[in-house]
N, C-alpha and C positions, 0 to 999 in steps of 0.2 A: 657173927661179926656185923655190927650195926653200921659200919662206915658207908655202905652203899646207899643208905636211906636218903642221903642228901639229894640224890638224883631222882627220887621217886621210883615207882616200880616200872621197869622197862619190860614191855611185853613182846616186842618185836625183835627178832634176831638181827644181827648185823651181817652184812654181806661180805664176801671175799674181798670186794673192792674197798669196803670200809676198813677191813682189817689191814689191807695193803696201804691204804692212806695213813693209818695210824703208824705203821712200821716206817713209812717214809717221812712223815711230818711230825710224829710224836716226839716229845722231849724225853730223851734217855740219857741218864747221867753217865752210864758206862755201857760198853758193848754187850756185856752179859745180860743186861736188862732186856735187850731185844730178844735174846735167846729164850728168856723166861716167858715173854709174850708169845713167842712161837710155840713153846711147849704147851702152855695153857690153851691156846687156840686150837692146836691139832688134837690134843688129848682130852679136853674137857675136864682136866683134873682141877681139884680145888687148890687154892693158893697154898695151903699148908701141905697138901700132898706133893705139890711140885717142889716146894722148898725142902722137903725131906729126902729128895733123891740124891744118891751118891753116884760118883762116876761109874762104879762097877755095875750099877743098875741099868746102864745103857750098853748095848752091844750092837755092832753092825755086822750083818751077814748079807753078803751080796749087795743088792740095792735097797735093803730094808734096815731101818734102825729100830731095834726092839727095846722097849722101855718096860722094865720090870717095876711096876708101881707098888707092889706089895699090897697088903690089906688096906683098904680105904678107911677113911676116918669116921664116916657117919653110917647110920643104918646097920650097925652090927646086929647080928641075929642073937637072940637070947632064948634059953629054954624056959619052960614053965616055972622052973625053980628060981629063975632069975640069974642063973650062971651063964656066962657067955659060952656059946658053942665054939668049938675049934673051927675056924674059918679056913677054907682052902684059898691060898693066894690066887688072885686072878692070873690068867695067862698074860704074858707080856704084850703090850700094845705094839702092833707093827705099823711103823710110819715109813712111807716110801721116801727115798732120798731125792725124789724130784718134787716133793711137796713145796709149796711156796715158802720162801724165806728159811728153809731148813738149814741153810749154811750158817745162819746165826746160832741156831741150837747146837750144831756140830762144833762150831768155834768155841762155844761155852764149855762143852764137854771136853774138847781137846785141851783147853786151857785150865783144866782142873786136875789136881793130883789125885792119885788112887787113894781111896778111903775118905776123901773130902766131899762135902756137899757141893754140888755143881752151882747152886744158887744159895750162898751163905747169908741169907737176909732174914730179918724178922718178918713176922706175918704182916705187920704194918708197912714195912718197906715193900714187900711183895704186892700188897694192895696198891700202894702209891705208884709203883712201876706201871701197873695196868691203868690206873686212874688217869695218869697224865696223857695217855694216848687214846683210851677207849671207854671211859666212864668207870666201869667196875668189873671185877673178874667174873662174877656170875654170868655176865653177858656172854662170855665165851661158852660156858656150859649150855646156856639157853640156845645159842646159835648152833653149836655142834649137835645137840640132841634133836632140835627141830629139823636140822638138815638130814640127820639119819632117819627121822620119822617120815620125812617127805620122800625119801628114796625108797622105792618099793622093793628093793633088793634086801632090805633089812627089816626084820620083825622085832617083836618085843624081846625074844631070847637073846638076839645079837646085841641089842642096845643095852640090855641088862648086863651082859658080859663086858661090854666096853666101859660102861660107866659105873658098874657096881651099885646101881640104884635098884630099889624095889619096884615092882610093877606099879604100885600105887603112886610112887614118886614120879615115875615116867609119865603116868597118866596126866599129871598136871601140865605137861608140855604138849600133849596131844591136841592138835588143832591150832596151836599158836602160829605155826608156819603159814596158815591160810587166813588168819584173822584180818590182816590188812587188806588182802585181796577181796575178802568177803565184804568188807566195809566199802571198798571202792566200787564194788558191783552195784551198789545202791544209787550211784550217781545217775543223773539224767543221761539218757542215750542221746548222742549227737547225730 
């Protein structure tokens, strides 16, 4: 999807405060749009993956919302013969019900009929929802992955499970969370 290119390449993740600012001050045409932003922010799903989720793919157990994302869109594994391997669907993503702005996502789910898409928008509309408040959707993937990478509790296997990315794809995010601080360290000492 080439639409993000108008911003130039963004290398630095956004903070929780920047996300909150977008939620509070961004332009949202309808309330479900906010829920879509929360979904992408918390899960690091691609726009198309988030748009394909139906109400029954969300279930609440205790204080956790489980999101059954199904098989992701990119980086599908192929055999040497070129035939796709049967992929095991990833485990549902557990989102705590005390996550920031989760009530917007819960509202969107509750206001969707069984069997229907929670966010019934085109890919372009999904992109525009995020663009109006935060630049472009991949920014959320960058932010979530670099946050996980900087948290020493999570290693490559856990991040691969959460994002369904390959190790080489995750490698492109390694170090990005510290680039800005590294550059700032070059300033004159006061």
